C-alpha positions as CSV (number, residue, x, y, z in Angstrom):
1,M,14.3,8.8,4.3
2,K,13.7,5.3,5.6
3,V,10.8,3.8,3.6
4,L,9.0,0.5,3.8
5,V,7.5,-0.7,0.5
6,T,5.0,-3.6,0.5
7,G,5.0,-5.6,-2.7
8,G,8.5,-4.4,-3.5
9,T,9.7,-7.2,-5.8
10,N,7.4,-6.4,-8.7
11,G,5.4,-3.6,-10.4
12,M,4.8,-0.3,-8.8
13,G,6.5,-1.3,-5.5
14,K,9.7,-2.4,-7.3
15,G,9.7,0.8,-9.4
16,V,9.4,3.0,-6.3
17,A,12.1,1.1,-4.5
18,K,14.5,1.2,-7.4
19,I,14.1,4.9,-8.2
20,L,14.1,6.0,-4.5
21,A,17.2,4.0,-3.8
22,G,19.1,5.8,-6.6
23,T,18.1,9.4,-5.8
24,D,19.8,12.0,-3.7
25,N,23.2,10.4,-3.8
26,Q,21.8,7.0,-2.5
27,I,21.0,8.4,1.0
28,H,17.6,6.7,1.3
29,E,17.1,3.4,3.1
30,I,14.6,1.0,1.6
31,L,12.8,-1.9,3.3
32,I,11.1,-4.3,0.9
33,L,8.3,-6.4,2.3
34,C,7.7,-9.5,0.2
35,R,6.6,-13.1,0.6
36,S,9.4,-14.8,-1.4
37,K,12.9,-14.9,0.0
38,E,14.3,-15.8,-3.4
39,R,12.6,-12.9,-5.2
40,G,13.4,-10.6,-2.4
41,E,17.1,-11.4,-2.5
42,A,17.2,-11.1,-6.3
43,T,15.4,-7.7,-6.2
44,I,17.8,-6.4,-3.5
45,K,20.8,-7.6,-5.6
46,E,19.4,-5.9,-8.7
47,I,18.7,-2.6,-6.9
48,K,22.1,-2.5,-5.2
49,T,23.9,-3.2,-8.5
50,I,22.0,-0.5,-10.4
51,T,21.9,2.2,-7.8
52,K,25.1,1.4,-5.7
53,N,22.9,2.0,-2.7
54,Q,23.7,-0.7,-0.1
55,K,20.9,0.3,2.4
56,I,18.4,-2.1,0.9
57,S,16.9,-4.9,3.1
58,M,14.0,-7.3,3.1
59,V,11.2,-8.2,5.5
60,L,9.6,-11.6,4.7
61,C,5.9,-11.6,5.0
62,D,3.1,-13.5,3.3
63,L,0.1,-11.1,3.5
64,T,-2.3,-14.0,3.1
65,K,-1.3,-15.0,6.7
66,L,-2.1,-12.8,9.6
67,S,0.5,-14.7,11.6
68,D,3.2,-13.6,9.1
69,V,2.0,-10.0,9.5
70,R,2.5,-10.2,13.2
71,N,6.0,-11.6,12.8
72,A,6.9,-8.9,10.3
73,I,5.7,-6.2,12.7
74,N,7.8,-7.6,15.5
75,E,10.8,-7.9,13.2
76,I,10.5,-4.3,12.0
77,H,10.2,-3.0,15.6
78,S,13.2,-5.0,16.7
79,K,15.4,-3.6,13.9
80,H,14.2,-0.1,13.4
81,K,13.6,2.9,15.8
82,F,11.7,4.9,13.2
83,L,10.2,5.0,9.7
84,D,9.8,8.0,7.4
85,G,7.5,6.4,4.9
86,L,5.2,3.5,4.2
87,F,4.0,2.6,0.7
88,I,0.8,0.5,1.0
89,N,1.1,-1.1,-2.4
90,A,1.1,-4.9,-2.4
91,G,-1.9,-6.5,-4.0
92,I,-3.4,-9.4,-5.9
93,G,-4.9,-8.7,-9.3
94,Y,-6.1,-11.3,-11.7
95,A,-7.2,-14.7,-10.3
96,A,-8.7,-17.6,-12.2
97,K,-10.9,-18.8,-9.3
98,R,-11.8,-18.1,-5.7
99,V,-9.7,-19.5,-3.0
100,E,-9.5,-18.9,0.8
101,T,-6.5,-17.9,2.9
102,E,-5.6,-19.9,6.0
103,D,-7.5,-17.2,7.9
104,G,-10.7,-18.0,6.0
105,M,-10.8,-14.9,3.9
106,D,-10.9,-13.8,0.3
107,P,-7.2,-13.2,-0.7
108,H,-8.0,-9.9,-2.4
109,F,-9.6,-8.6,0.7
110,Q,-6.9,-9.8,3.0
111,V,-3.8,-9.1,1.0
112,N,-4.9,-5.8,-0.7
113,Y,-6.5,-4.4,2.4
114,L,-6.8,-6.1,5.8
115,S,-3.2,-7.3,6.3
116,Q,-2.0,-3.9,5.4
117,F,-4.6,-2.3,7.7
118,M,-3.0,-4.3,10.5
119,L,0.5,-3.5,9.4
120,T,-0.1,0.2,9.2
121,L,-1.7,0.6,12.6
122,N,1.2,-1.3,14.2
123,L,3.8,0.9,12.5
124,L,2.3,4.3,13.4
125,D,4.5,4.6,16.4
126,L,7.6,4.3,14.2
127,L,6.2,6.9,11.7
128,K,5.5,9.3,14.6
129,K,9.2,9.3,15.4
130,S,10.2,10.4,11.9
131,E,12.2,13.7,12.0
132,N,11.1,14.3,8.4
133,G,7.4,13.9,8.9
134,G,6.0,10.4,8.5
135,R,3.8,9.6,5.4
136,V,1.7,6.7,4.4
137,I,0.9,6.5,0.7
138,F,-1.7,4.1,-0.5
139,N,-1.7,2.7,-4.1
140,V,-5.4,3.0,-5.0
141,T,-7.8,3.3,-7.9
142,K,-11.2,5.0,-8.3
143,G,-14.6,3.5,-7.5
144,G,-15.4,0.2,-5.8
145,E,-17.9,-0.7,-3.1
146,I,-17.9,-2.6,0.2
147,F,-20.0,-5.8,0.0
148,W,-21.1,-5.5,3.6
149,D,-23.2,-8.7,3.6
150,D,-20.6,-10.7,1.7
151,M,-17.1,-9.2,2.3
152,Q,-15.4,-12.5,1.7
153,M,-17.4,-12.9,-1.6
154,K,-18.6,-16.4,-0.9
155,K,-21.9,-15.9,-2.6
156,K,-20.8,-14.0,-5.7
157,W,-17.1,-14.0,-6.4
158,G,-15.2,-12.1,-9.1
159,Y,-11.6,-11.1,-9.0
160,E,-12.4,-7.6,-10.3
161,N,-15.0,-7.0,-7.6
162,G,-12.5,-8.3,-5.0
163,V,-9.9,-5.8,-6.2
164,H,-12.3,-2.9,-6.3
165,Q,-13.7,-3.7,-2.8
166,A,-10.2,-3.7,-1.4
167,M,-9.5,-0.3,-3.1
168,A,-12.6,1.2,-1.6
169,A,-11.6,-0.1,1.8
170,K,-8.1,1.3,1.6
171,R,-9.5,4.8,0.7
172,I,-11.9,4.7,3.6
173,F,-9.0,3.7,5.8
174,Y,-6.6,6.5,4.9
175,V,-9.4,9.1,5.3
176,S,-10.2,7.7,8.7
177,L,-6.5,7.9,9.7
178,H,-6.3,11.4,8.5
179,D,-9.3,12.5,10.4
180,L,-8.0,10.8,13.6
181,Y,-4.6,12.3,13.3
182,R,-5.9,15.8,12.6
183,K,-7.4,15.8,16.1
184,I,-4.1,15.0,17.8
185,K,-1.9,18.0,18.4
186,N,1.6,18.1,16.9
187,L,1.4,14.7,15.2
188,K,3.0,15.2,11.8
189,V,2.0,12.0,9.8
190,S,0.2,12.3,6.5
191,F,-2.1,9.7,4.9
192,F,-3.2,9.9,1.3
193,G,-4.0,7.9,-1.8
194,F,-2.3,8.0,-5.2
195,L,-3.7,6.9,-8.5
196,I,-1.1,6.1,-11.2
197,P,-2.3,7.8,-14.4
198,K,-1.4,4.9,-16.7
199,T,-1.4,1.2,-16.1
200,V,2.0,-0.2,-15.1
201,W,3.5,-3.0,-17.2
202,T,4.3,-5.8,-14.6
203,N,4.8,-9.5,-14.2
204,Q,1.0,-9.7,-13.9
205,I,1.1,-10.1,-17.7
206,N,2.5,-13.6,-17.2
207,I,-0.5,-15.0,-15.4
208,I,-3.5,-13.5,-17.2
209,P,-5.3,-15.5,-19.9
210,F,-4.0,-15.5,-23.4
211,F,-6.7,-13.2,-24.8
212,M,-6.1,-10.6,-22.1
213,K,-2.3,-10.9,-22.7
214,T,-2.9,-10.3,-26.4
215,M,-5.0,-7.3,-25.7
216,A,-2.5,-5.9,-23.3
217,S,0.3,-6.3,-25.8
218,V,-1.6,-4.3,-28.4
219,M,-2.4,-1.6,-25.8
220,K,1.3,-1.4,-24.8
221,F,2.2,-0.9,-28.5
222,F,-0.1,2.1,-28.6
223,G,1.3,3.6,-25.3
224,A,-1.3,2.6,-22.8
225,F,1.3,1.3,-20.3
226,I,4.3,2.8,-18.5
227,S,7.3,1.0,-17.1
228,I,7.9,0.4,-13.4
229,E,10.8,2.8,-13.6
230,K,8.6,5.6,-15.0
231,C,6.1,4.8,-12.3
232,G,8.8,5.1,-9.7
233,M,9.9,8.4,-11.0
234,I,6.4,9.8,-10.7
235,I,5.8,8.5,-7.1
236,S,9.1,8.7,-5.4
237,P,9.0,12.5,-4.9
238,L,6.1,11.9,-2.6
239,F,8.4,10.2,-0.1
240,T,11.1,12.9,-0.3
241,E,9.1,16.1,-0.4
242,K,9.1,18.4,2.6
243,Q,6.8,17.6,5.5
244,E,4.7,20.7,4.9
245,E,3.9,19.6,1.3
246,S,3.1,16.1,2.4
247,L,0.7,17.3,5.1
248,K,-1.2,19.4,2.5
249,K,-2.0,16.2,0.7
250,S,-3.1,14.3,3.8
251,G,-6.7,12.9,3.5
252,K,-6.8,13.5,-0.2
253,F,-6.9,11.3,-3.3
254,I,-4.2,12.5,-5.8
255,T,-2.8,11.7,-9.2
256,W,-0.1,13.0,-11.6
257,K,-1.2,15.1,-14.5
258,K,0.6,17.6,-16.8
259,D,3.8,17.2,-14.7
260,K,2.2,18.0,-11.3
261,F,0.2,16.3,-8.5
262,I,-3.5,17.2,-8.6
263,E,-6.4,16.2,-6.4
264,I,-9.1,13.8,-7.6
265,E,-12.7,14.2,-6.5
266,E,-13.5,11.4,-4.1
267,D,-16.7,9.3,-3.7
268,I,-18.9,10.8,-1.0
269,D,-19.3,7.4,0.7
270,V,-15.6,7.4,1.6
271,F,-16.3,10.3,4.0
272,D,-19.3,8.7,5.6
273,K,-18.5,8.5,9.3
274,E,-20.9,5.6,9.9
275,M,-19.3,3.6,7.1
276,Q,-15.8,4.4,8.4
277,D,-16.8,3.2,11.9
278,K,-18.3,0.1,10.5
279,L,-15.3,-0.9,8.4
280,W,-12.9,0.0,11.3
281,K,-14.8,-2.4,13.7
282,I,-15.1,-5.2,11.2
283,S,-11.4,-4.9,10.3
284,L,-10.4,-5.2,14.0
285,D,-12.7,-8.2,14.5
286,L,-11.2,-9.9,11.5
287,C,-7.6,-9.2,12.6
288,K,-8.3,-10.9,15.9
289,D,-5.1,-9.3,17.3
290,E,-5.2,-7.8,20.8
291,K,-2.3,-5.4,20.2
292,T,-3.8,-4.1,17.0
293,T,-7.1,-3.6,18.8
294,Q,-5.4,-1.7,21.7
295,I,-3.6,0.6,19.2
296,A,-6.8,1.2,17.2
297,E,-9.0,1.9,20.2
298,K,-6.4,4.4,21.5
299,Y,-6.5,6.4,18.4
300,W,-10.3,6.1,18.0
301,L,-10.9,7.2,21.5
302,D,-8.3,10.1,21.3
C-alpha cells in the first residue's frame, strides 16, 4: 500500500506512519505531509531506523497556506502515479489566541478542514488508480457545529469551537464523497471517519497551559491516554484490509471497541443534503482554485 499521511511528524499521524511502515515485512510506502523540513527529516530517519523500511518520503506543505497545498498537490502528481490510502489527520488543537492565516481564515478551519478538503479532491484521481481499492480515512471526533454566519470565528472565537467546527465539516465532507462515489459505477474508493477511543499522548502537551498539563499528567497516570504507537496499531489495519472490507465502512463513522471496529451513530445533520451542498459550495469559494472547482463540479454533476 502507498499511503499519504497528513500531520505525520507527531501524534496519531506519526503513530500510523511508524506502525504501517513496519508491518507486512516493510512492503508499504509512506508519504508524510508536514510543514517542517527539519521535523520531517527527523521523523523519516527515526522510522527508517526502527522499521528498516526505506520507502518513507516527505511532502512539505504548510496547511495554513493554500498556495502550499497547490504546490504539494503538483509535487505528489509529478512523483506518483497512484495512491492506495490517504489519512486526513493533520490539525491544530490548543491555541492561546485567535490569529488569521495568510488566506484570511481561522487556522483551525483552514488546517483541520479546508486545506485537506482541497488536497483530497485533487488526489481522487490517484486513489481511483489503486489496485487495492483506494481509501480516505478521516481522523474525527463526535459533535461540533458549523457556524454558518461566522465560520472564521471573528465574532466569538474559541479554540475548542474551532476544532469542533472543523470536525463537523470533515464528517459532512466524507459523507458527501461517499454519496457521490456510490453513484459512479465501478469506482472503488471508500471514505469514512475514525474516532480513536482514547486520547493520544502527543507533543501537544508541551504547548498547553500549566494547569491543563498538570491535569493531563494525572489523567495519564490513571490510564486515560494511549501512546502514538498503540494508536498506530489500532488504525493501521484500516489501510491494509481488503477492498471489500473497506467499502463496507464507507460513509460510516467508526471506532475501535472490544478488539473490533464498530459503527458510531452519527448526528442527523451530517446527512442533510442542503447542509452538504452549502458546505461544498462555501468550501470551493474559499479555496479559490480553478482546478479544484473543476474537479468538484465534475463529481457533483456526475
